[in-house]
C-alpha positions in Angstrom: -1.3 19.0 -1.3 -0.4 15.3 -1.0 -2.5 12.3 -1.6 -2.2 8.9 0.1 -2.5 6.1 -2.5 -3.2 2.6 -1.5 -1.6 0.3 -4.1 -2.4 -3.4 -4.0 -2.9 -6.5 -6.0 -6.5 -6.6 -4.7 -9.3 -5.6 -7.0 -11.5 -3.1 -5.1 -14.6 -4.6 -6.9 -14.1 -7.8 -4.8 -14.3 -6.1 -1.4 -17.4 -6.2 0.8 -19.1 -3.1 2.3 -16.5 -2.9 5.1 -13.6 -2.9 2.6 -12.5 -6.5 3.3 -11.2 -8.4 0.3 -13.4 -11.4 -0.1 -11.4 -14.1 -2.1 -9.0 -16.3 -0.2 -5.8 -15.0 -1.8 -2.2 -15.0 -0.7 -1.1 -12.2 1.6 2.5 -13.0 2.3 5.7 -14.5 0.9 5.2 -17.3 3.4 2.1 -18.4 1.4 4.4 -19.8 -1.4 3.0 -23.2 -2.1 0.1 -22.9 0.4 -2.8 -25.1 -1.0 -5.3 -22.9 1.0 -4.6 -20.0 -1.3 -6.5 -19.8 -4.6 -4.6 -20.0 -6.8 -1.7 -21.6 -5.2 1.2 -19.1 -5.1 4.1 -20.1 -7.2 7.6 -18.5 -7.1 7.3 -17.0 -10.6 3.9 -15.5 -9.7 5.2 -14.1 -6.4 8.3 -12.6 -8.1 6.1 -11.0 -10.8 3.9 -9.4 -8.1 6.8 -8.3 -6.1 8.4 -6.7 -9.2 5.2 -4.8 -9.9 5.2 -3.4 -6.3 8.8 -2.3 -6.7 8.0 -0.7 -10.0 5.1 1.2 -8.4 7.5 2.5 -5.8 10.0 3.5 -8.5 7.1 5.4 -10.2 6.4 7.3 -7.1 10.1 8.2 -6.8 10.1 9.4 -10.4 7.0 11.5 -9.8 8.7 13.5 -7.1 12.1 13.4 -8.7 14.0 12.5 -5.5 17.4 10.9 -5.5 17.7 10.1 -1.8 15.3 8.7 0.8 15.7 8.0 4.5 14.5 5.2 6.6 12.0 6.8 9.0 10.8 3.6 10.8 12.6 0.3 11.1 12.2 -3.1 12.6 14.3 -6.2 12.3 13.0 -9.4 13.6 15.8 -11.9 13.2 19.5 -12.0 12.4 20.7 -12.0 8.8 21.7 -15.7 8.9 18.2 -16.7 9.8 16.7 -14.4 7.1 19.0 -15.9 4.5 18.0 -19.4 5.5 14.2 -18.6 5.6 14.2 -16.9 2.2 16.6 -19.5 0.6 14.1 -22.2 1.6 11.5 -20.4 -0.4 13.7 -20.1 -3.4 14.6 -16.4 -2.7 18.3 -16.2 -1.9 19.5 -12.7 -1.0 21.6 -10.6 -3.3 24.7 -8.9 -2.0 22.9 -5.6 -2.1 20.0 -6.9 -0.1 22.4 -8.3 2.5 24.1 -4.9 2.8 20.8 -3.1 3.1 19.6 -5.6 5.7 22.7 -5.2 7.8 22.6 -1.4 7.8 18.8 -0.9 7.9 17.9 1.5 10.8 16.1 4.7 11.4 18.0 7.6 9.8 19.7 5.4 7.1 20.0 7.3 3.9 19.1 5.3 0.8 19.7 6.3 -2.8 16.8 5.8 -5.2 18.7 2.8 -6.7 18.9 1.1 -3.2 15.2 1.4 -2.5 14.2 -1.7 -4.6 16.5 -3.9 -2.3 14.9 -2.4 0.8 11.4 -2.8 -0.7 12.0 -6.5 -1.5 13.3 -7.2 2.0 10.1 -5.5 3.5 7.8 -7.3 1.1 9.5 -10.6 1.9 9.0 -9.9 5.6 12.7 -9.9 6.4 12.3 -6.6 8.1 9.8 -3.7 8.2 10.2 0.0 7.7 8.9 3.2 6.2 10.9 5.4 3.9 10.6 9.1 3.1 12.2 11.4 0.6 14.6 13.9 2.2 12.4 16.8 1.1 9.3 15.2 2.6 7.4 15.0 -0.7 7.2 11.2 -0.7 6.4 8.6 2.0 6.6 4.9 1.3 4.7 2.7 3.8 4.0 -1.0 3.9 1.0 -2.5 5.6 -0.1 -6.0 6.5 -1.3 -8.4 3.8 0.8 -7.0 1.0 -0.5 -3.4 1.1 1.6 -0.5 -0.1 0.9 3.2 0.6 2.6 6.0 -1.3 1.9 9.6 -0.1 3.0 12.2 -2.5 1.6 15.1 -4.6 -1.2 14.0 -7.0 0.1 11.6 -9.6 -0.9 12.3 -13.2 -3.3 9.8 -14.8 -0.6 8.4 -17.0 1.5 7.4 -13.9 -1.5 5.7 -12.4 -2.1 3.9 -15.6 1.5 2.6 -15.7 1.1 1.2 -12.2 -2.3 -0.4 -13.1 -0.9 -1.8 -16.3 1.3 -4.0 -14.1 -1.8 -5.6 -12.6 -2.0 -3.5 -9.5 -4.9 -1.3 -8.3 -4.4 2.3 -7.3 -6.9 3.8 -4.9 -6.8 7.3 -3.5 -10.0 7.1 -1.5 -11.2 4.0 0.4 
């Protein structure tokens, strides 16, 4: 049996009856510095949240014990040069590993567990979009709009969920 977990920075207690998150909060890397967001998103705050999401993904990988994942869905919107310019303008220059992952990102691409953080950062930064799955099918990593992350895997033990929540994220298995 597998469970689909929704992992977000959004407190479920602040949703309305339809599940919409009520506060006006940032939903994208492009919100950096946007005065319409409360609080205004700073680069350090963005990077801390991004790091928490990447750590949550790594926790999922640890839980199933996989060493390799594969890209099951992939979309690229613009060439690498444009991505580099866009992200650099936000204070987020690409690392060499992120550039390599971006260049090769396509359905069927195998990724080691150590390459997944680079792919996840690129997806969270909207440089590309994709879904990943463990080779054995025990883990699926999906990304939704507005900074939503979905991990589908066998039930996580409470201590794994607590580790994710200790990073300031919310883990929901039913919504």
